[in-house]
N, C-alpha and C positions, 0 to 999 in steps of 0.2 A: 504494500500500500504506500502511495506517495505521501508527501508531507501535508498536502492539502492546499487550498487556495491561498494566495498571497494577501488577500484583503477583500473588503466588501465590493470593490469594483469588479474583481475577477468573479466573485460569487454572482453578482448581478448579471454580467455578460454571459456566464455559463448557463444560468437559469433562464435568461432571455432566449438563448439558443434552444434550450429544452422546450420552452413555451412555444416558440415558433415551429419547432419540429413536430411536436406532439399536440398541436392545436386540438383541444377537446379530449385528449387522452395521453397524458404525459408520462405515465408510470413506465412504459416501455422505454421511452427516450431517456428518462431519468436514470434508469438502470444502465442503459447503454453508455451514457456519457459519464456518470459518476463512478461506476464500477469498472467498466471495460476500458474506456478511453483515459479518463483522468486518474483512476485508481485512488480516489479520495476516500471511498468507503468500501466495505466488503458486502457480499450478499447478506451475511448475517446482520450487519449494521442496518442495511436497508430494510430487511424484513422486520427487525426489531422496532425500528422507527415507525414503520408502517403500522405495525400492531398497536403501538402506543397511540399513533395518530387516529386509529379507528375508535378508541375509547374517548378521545377528546371531542368536544363539539366542533363542527365545521368539517370541510372537505379533508379527507385523509392526506392527499398529496400536498396540500398547502400546510397542513400541520407538520408533515414530514419535512417539507422545505424549510419551514420556520425553525424546527429543531436542528436540522443540519447547519443552516446558516448561523444559528446561535452558537453551535459547537465550534465553528471555525472562526467567527469574528464577532461574537457577542451580539448585542441587540442590533447593531448596524448590519451585521451579516444576516441576521434573521429577516430584517425588513428588505435587505437587498435580494435575498433569495425569493421571497414571496413577490416583491415588486418586479423582479426580472421575469418571474413566471407569468405574471398577469399583464404587464405593460403592453407588449406587442399584440397578444390575442385580443385585448380589449379594443385597441385601435382597429384591428382587422375586423372584429365583430361589428363594430359600429359602421365601418365602411361597407361591409357586406350587407348589413341590414338596410342601409340606404339604397344600395344597388338592387337588393331583392324587392324593395318597395317599388322601385321604378320599373323593374323588368320581371316581375313574378309571373307574368302570363306567357313567357317564352317557354315553349315545350322542351327544348334541349336542356334548359336549366332544371326542369323537373327530373329528367333522366339522370343528369349529373348528380343531383342530390340523392337519388336512389342508389347510385353507384358508391357514393361516399359511405353509405351505411354498411355496405359489404366490407369496405376498407377498414372501417372502425371495428367491426367484428373480428377481422383478421388480426389487427393490432392487439385487441384484448386477448385473443387466444395466444398470440406469441408472447405477450407479457406473462400470462398465467403459466405457460410452459417454462419460460425462463425463471420465474420465481419458484416453481416447483422443483427445479434442479437444485436449488439451495436448501430444500427441506431435508431433514434427516431420513435415512433409508431404514425406517423402522415401521412396523405394521400399525401400531396403535395410532400415531398421528394421521396416517392415511385413512384408517378406519373411521376416525372422527370426522375427517373431511367428507368422506362418502356418506356418512350418516347425516351430517348437516345438509349436504347437497340433496340427499333423498328427501329429508323432511321439508326443506324450504323450496327446493327447485321442482321436485316431482310431486310431493304430496300437497304442496301449497299451504303448509302450516305457517303461522306467524313466526318470524325469526326470533322474537323474544321468547316464545315457548320452547322452540328447538334449542336455543342457547341455554335456557334455564334447565332443560332436561339433560343436556350433554355436559354442561360445565362441571357439575360435581364429579362425574366420572372422569373427565379429562384432568381435573385437578388431582384426583386420587392417583391416576396413573403417572402423572408428572411427579407427584410427591414420592410415589413408590420407586420411581426410576432413580431419583436422587438419593 
C-alpha cells in the first residue's frame, strides 16, 4: 500500500475523477482507483469502511468518502473527498436536465436512456464480483449472504426483519470464530 494522498487537493482531484467516471454508481471506480491504481487502501479497508458507512445515515459511498478523506487529511480531506465526488456530477446533472427538458421528445434519446440502464446493471455486477473477491473463503459468511438474499430478494420480506433474524446468529458465529 502506498503512503496515501499528499493533501486535500490530491484527494479532491482523485475523487472528482471517480465522480466523473462513475456518474451514478461510483463504488466500482472507487475500488479501481483507490485500491488498484493509487494503492491508498486495501480491499479490507474499503469493505470495512463501506460496512460502517451503511450503518450511518446518508449514502454509503459518501460516508465512505468522508471517512477516507478524514483519515488522510483531517476535516479538509473529508470535505475534499465528498466535494470532489459531487462537484462535476452535479454540474453535469443540471446541464442534462436542461437538455432533457428541451429535447425529451426525441426518440433516439429514449433509446439511449434504455441502453444506459443495461450499462448501470453491468457496473453493479462487476462491483459486486470485485468486492466478493475480498471476502473470506469460509462457508458461514457466504451462507448468511445467501440467506439474506433469499429473504429480501426472493421472498420479498422486509430487510429489517431479515436482518433482525440473521444478526444474532451471525454475531454468534463471528464471536465463536474469534
